[in-house]
N, C-alpha and C positions, 0 to 999 in steps of 0.2 A: 228658193223663191227668187225670181228674177227681179231686176231693178225696177221694172215697171210696176210689178205687184207691190214691192216694198214702198215705193213713193205714194201709190194710191192708198195703201193701208194707212200710212202716216198722215196723209192729207185728211182722211176721214176722222182719224183720231184727233187731229189738231183743230179742224174746222167743222166738225160735227157730222159730216157725211161727204161722199164724193159724187153726188149727183151732178150730172152736166159738166164734168171736168174733161179736159184733154191733157194728154201727156206728151211732152216734147223732149228732144235731146239736141244739144249742140256740143261738138267736140272741143277738146283742147288741141294745141298744135305744138309741133317741134320744128325748129328751123334747121335744115340740114347744113346749110352754108349761106353766107351773105349776112353777116352780123354787123349791126350799127351802120348799115348802108341804107336802110329804108327812109331815114329822114335826110339822107344826103343824095337823093335822086338816083340811087343805084338799084341793083337787082337783088332779090332775095329768093330763097328756094325752100319754103316751108311745106309741111304736109299736115293734114288733120289726122288726129289719132282716134282710136276707138274708146278712149277714156274721155270724159267730159262732164257736162252739167245736165242733169235730168230735172225737168220742171213739170209741175202740175198746175194748171191755171183754170180759172173760170171767172166769168163776168159777175159783178154784183149789181143790185138795182139801186145802189147809192153811189156816193163819190169816194167811198172809203177804199184805201189800199191796206191789205193785210198780208204781211210777208212772214214766212217761216223758213229757216234753213236747217236742214239736218246736219250741216257742218258746224253750226253755231247754236246748238240746241239750248244752251244755257241762257241765250238771249230771249228765248220764247218767241211769241208772236209780236212783231213790230208793226205798229199801226201808223198810217199817215193818210194823206188825202191826195187825190189826183189834182186838186186845186192848190195853187200857190207853191208848186215844186220849185225849189231854188237851190243853187249850189251851196252845200254845207261841207266845209272841209272836214274830212276824217270823222264823219258821224259814225257810221257802221256799214256793214256789207250792203245794206239796202241802197246806199248811194249809187251802186252800179245800175241796178234795174231802174231806180228813180231817175238817174241821169239820162237813160235811154228814153223814158217816157217824156221827160222834159225836152229832149232833143227832137223827138217826133213833133211835139207842139211847136217848137221853134221853126221846124221845117214846114209848118202849115197843116199838120195832121192832128186834128183835135181828138183826144181820147174821150169818148162819150160817157164812160162810167168807170167805177172802181173795179178792183179785182182782188181775188184771193190767190196768192201764188206761193207754192212750196218749191224749194230748190234742194237738190242733193247732188253735190259734185263728187266724182271719184278721181279728180285731178289732185295730186298732192299739193297742199296749200303752200304758197310762197315758193313753189318749185321753179317758177319761170316757164311753166307750160301753159301760161295764159289762162288761168282760171277767171280772171276779171273779164277778159275779152270774150270768153266762152259764155259768161253770164250776160254780157251785153248783147251778144248775137242771139242767144236763146230768148232774151226779153223782146228784142225787135221782131223775131220770128213769131212769137206769141201774139204781139200786137197786130202784125200783119194778118195772122190767121184769124184772130178773134174779131177784128174790126174791118177786115177787107181792104186795108190800105194798099194803094197801088205803088209798091216799092219792090225793086229787084233785090237779089241777094247782095249785089255790089253796093246798092244803097244801104242795106242793113250794115255792111261793113263800115261805110262812110259815116253813118249815123252813130254807130258804136264808137268810132274814133272821135267824132265830134263831141260826144257826151263825155268821154274820158278826158279830152283836152279841156273842155269848157266847164263841165260840171264838177269833175273830180280833180281838175288842175294837174293832171299828169300829161306831160308833153309827148305822148307816144306817137310813133309813126303809124302807117296803115297796115303793116304786115299782119299783125296778130288777128285782127278782125277779118281781114280779107281771107287769110288762110282758113279760118274757121267757117266763114260764110260760104266759101267756094270750094270746100274740101271735096276730094274725089278719091274713092278707094284705090289703093295701090298706085297712086300718082302723087308726085309733089308738084307744086305750082311755081313755075318760073315766072316771077312777076317783076315787071319794070315799074318801080314805084314812082318814076317821073310822070308816067301817063296812064298807069294802071292797065297797060296791055300785058297779056299773060298767055302762057301756054301750059298745058298739062304734060308732064314728062313722066312716063312710067318708071317706077322704081322696081327694077328686077334684080334682086339680090340672090344669086344662086347660092344655096347652102349657107346663107348668112342672114342675120337678123339685126334690127335696130335695137340697141339697148340704151335706156336712159338711166343715168346714175344721178341721184338727187343728193346734193351736198348736205341738205337739212340745215344749212345756215340760213337764218331768217333775214330777209331784207325787204325793204319797201322801195319800190321804184322811185317814189318822190324823194326819198332821203338818200338815194345813192348818188353817185357822181354823174348820173345820166344827163341831167339838164346842163351840167358843166361841160360835158363832152359835146353836147349839141351846140352850145354857144362857142366853144373853141373851133368847131367845124364851120360855123357861120362866119366867124371872124376870118378864118383862113380863106374861105370862099370869097369874101369881099376883097381880101388882099389880092387873090388870084385874078379876080374880075378887073382889076386895074390893068392887067397885062394880056388877058385872053378872054374872048367873048363866050362865057359859059353861064348856064343857069344853075348848075349844081356840080358838086365834086364828082358825081357819077358820070358826068359828061367826058371826063378826061381819060385818055389812055395812060399806061404807065410811062411811056416815052414823053408824052406831053407834060405829065406831072414833073418828071425829072428836069425837063427844060425850064419850066416856069416856076418851080418851087422857091427860087431865091426871093420871089415877091412876098413870101410869107415871112414876117419879120421876127418870128419867135420859133425856136427850135422845137419846143413842145407842140405848138400848133402844127408845125410841119409834119411831125410824126402822126398826129391825129388825122391830118388830111391824107397822109400817105396810106394809112390803114384804109380809109374810106375808098380811095382810088383803087388800090391793089386788091382789096377784098371784093370789090365789084367785078374786077376782071377775073379773079379766081372763081367767082360764082358762075360767070359765063363759061369759063373753061370746064368747070365741074359738070355743067349740064351737057356740054358737048361730050365729055368723057362718058357720061351715062348713056348717051345716045349711041355711042360706038361700043357700048358694053364693057368699058374699061373701068371696072369698079376699083381696081388698085389705084389708078390715077385719081379717081374721085376721093379715095381715102387719103392720099398724099396731100391733096388740096385742102381737105378738112384739117389735117395736121398743121399745114402752113397757116390756115386761118387762125388756129388757136395761138400759134406763136406771135402772129401779128396783133391779136387782141391782148396778149400778155405783154409784149414789149413796146409796141407802138401806141396802142390805144389804152393800155393799162386799166383794163376792167375785169381782170380775172380774179386775182386774189389767191391766197394760199390754198383754200379748199378746192376750188376748181382746178388749179394747177396740179395739186396732188392727184386728183381723180384722173386727169388727162395723162400726166407723166407716168403714173402707175399703169394706166391702160396701154400706153405705148410699149411697155416692157413685156406685155403678154403676147405670146405667139398666137396668131389667129385674129388679132385685132387689125382690121383693114384701115381704120381711121378713127380718130377721136378728137373732140373739141368741146369747148364750152358752147352753150347755146342760150339765147335769151339776152337779157340786159347785162348780166355778169354780177360780180360781187356776191356770189351765192347763186342759188338756183341749181341748174343741172348741166351735165354734159351729155352729148349724144355720141354714141360709138356704133360703128358697123363691125360686128363680130361674127366670125365663122361659127356655125351652129355647134360644131364639136368642141368649141373653146368657151362657150358661154358659162358653163359651170365654173371652170377654172378662173375665168375673168372675174366673175362675181366674188369668188372666194379670195383671190389674190388682191384685187383692187380694194375690196371691202376690208380685209385685214390690215393692209398697209395704211388705208385712210384712217381707220379707227385708231391705230397706233399713233399716227402722226397728229391727227386733229383732236382726238379725245372723245369723239362721239361717232356713231355709225352713219353710214350712207345707206340709202335705199336704192334698189335696182328694179327696173321694170323692162321686161322684154315686150315691145309694143308692136301693134299692127297699124297700118295706115288706113284710115276710114273715110267715110263720106261726111258731107257738111250737115247742116241742121235738118231734122226730120220731126214729123208727128209720129209718135209710136202707137 
């Protein structure tokens, strides 16, 4: 049975029938390179995946909202109302769809009636493959489809980010929602987060595949050092702005950074800013490497990205470092790095097809031995953005 049939059957079981419903899908994403650059006015290079969030939705003739998630079945049906939606810290998973509904209202789109919504995600939870952004984008997509709101896919990304910032209190950049809303099969998105200009770059990996390794270490964005890193970068930026006219760390070349870095009054902040500047430049070089079909250079830049995230930005941690350092030992690994916010979550590796089984076996064994629990491995495809199924 396909996922569409599965969710339709479950919807009927939970809500009595599935008359008049529609089925939707929004992907998860992985960022190939360009980490912690998106809130520093730099470039990122994410792609949408073929795993994501499936949703079934229909309008109600009252103001009630009824939610059910197949990922949190023990919570059962969670009821609320379209009226009086307000930010509630850490209530439950429905904060993500409710946040988007609230954000639509804030942007002047009145939602005329309630809905029954069932979700089922096949993105590993807490993996850093953006299950929350996937839920946000699928919710926005549902609202546009059901109520005919005049919003573009870029708007869906911005509304999703707004809801996560203002409703859920997570200070995320735009990358996740943008990558999901704008996904294109077999392409990654080279996005300049300073002005949202972007281009699609084909990912042509001859005889190689993208493998995601999940650390299975649980983490929450809000309680990680994420906000701390953001404020360190903001302070470094304001120090640099005393000596050079820039709007964001992403505006600097490596040479400019080396010239002006003495303006940063703290060695730790200097390293944070260095990562933002150098990672942005690496991302630009990586896209050029792909365009000239130099996958080996792309892999080297991925490796350098991880080292910078480990040493200068200090967001990797033992789990991700173990996954990456063990990956680097395996012949046939073209590049490997942590992806996402860090402190847990996933790594992304480009692995030659003939080496994938060895990779999973060797990295998996070494990881479990060192960390004490197993990692999960996913060989992934790059897919499209949100769709009606």
